C-alpha positions in Angstrom: -39.3 23.4 -14.3 -38.2 21.4 -17.2 -36.2 18.4 -16.3 -33.3 19.3 -18.1 -32.9 22.6 -16.3 -33.6 21.3 -13.0 -30.9 18.7 -13.9 -28.8 21.4 -14.4 -29.5 23.5 -11.6 -29.0 20.8 -8.6 -25.8 20.3 -10.6 -24.4 23.7 -10.1 -26.2 23.9 -6.8 -25.2 20.7 -4.8 -21.3 21.6 -6.4 -21.6 24.5 -4.1 -23.4 23.2 -1.0 -20.9 20.6 -1.0 -18.3 22.5 -0.3 -19.9 25.1 1.8 -21.3 21.6 4.0 -17.2 20.8 3.6 -16.1 24.2 4.8 -18.2 24.0 8.0 -18.8 20.3 8.8 -16.6 21.0 12.0 -18.6 23.3 13.2 -21.3 22.8 16.3 -24.4 24.2 15.0 -28.1 23.7 16.7 -30.5 21.6 15.3 -32.1 25.2 14.1 -28.7 26.9 12.7 -27.8 23.6 11.0 -30.5 24.3 8.3 -28.0 26.9 7.5 -27.5 24.6 3.2 -31.8 24.4 2.9 -31.1 28.6 3.7 -28.6 29.7 1.4 -29.7 27.4 -1.7 -32.7 29.0 -1.5 -31.0 32.2 -1.9 -29.0 30.6 -4.5 -32.5 29.9 -6.9 -32.8 33.4 -7.9 -28.9 33.8 -8.8 -29.2 31.1 -10.5 -32.1 31.8 -12.7 -30.6 36.2 -13.2 -27.1 34.2 -13.9 -28.6 32.0 -16.7 -31.1 34.7 -18.2 -34.0 32.2 -17.2 -37.7 34.0 -16.9 -39.6 32.5 -14.0 -43.2 33.4 -12.7 -44.1 33.6 -9.0 -46.9 32.1 -8.0 -49.0 32.8 -4.3 -48.8 29.5 -2.1 -50.4 28.8 1.1 -48.7 27.9 4.3 -50.2 25.0 6.0 -48.4 24.9 9.0 -49.5 26.6 12.0 -47.2 29.7 13.1 -47.3 31.6 16.2 -47.4 34.9 15.1 -47.1 36.7 17.6 -44.0 35.3 18.2 -42.6 35.3 14.5 -43.8 39.3 14.8 -42.3 40.2 17.9 -38.9 38.3 16.6 -38.6 40.1 13.8 -38.8 43.3 15.4 -36.0 42.2 17.6 -34.2 41.7 15.0 -35.1 45.0 13.3 -34.0 47.5 16.0 -32.1 45.2 18.0 -29.9 43.1 15.9 -31.0 40.5 17.8 -30.7 37.1 15.6 -33.4 34.1 15.2 -32.5 30.9 17.3 -35.4 29.1 16.2 -38.4 28.7 13.7 -41.5 30.2 14.7 
């Protein structure tokens, strides 16, 4: 992303995130749940791109950290079929 678009995006995003964290600043979250601003910001990137009509290209990536696929898979199935929310990262 070029610098001018990145600056525009950051200005838009951080205004939202600062307001969001201000509204929830007294919440007592676990370390996992305290990461909600990051999760929200991941969702908002697509919103910003579509809102402004910017083209983008998705590229493949390699996840370098070790992931317990059994734990991740069972967590996904529990969330899908039993509505049990994730309580930690995998």
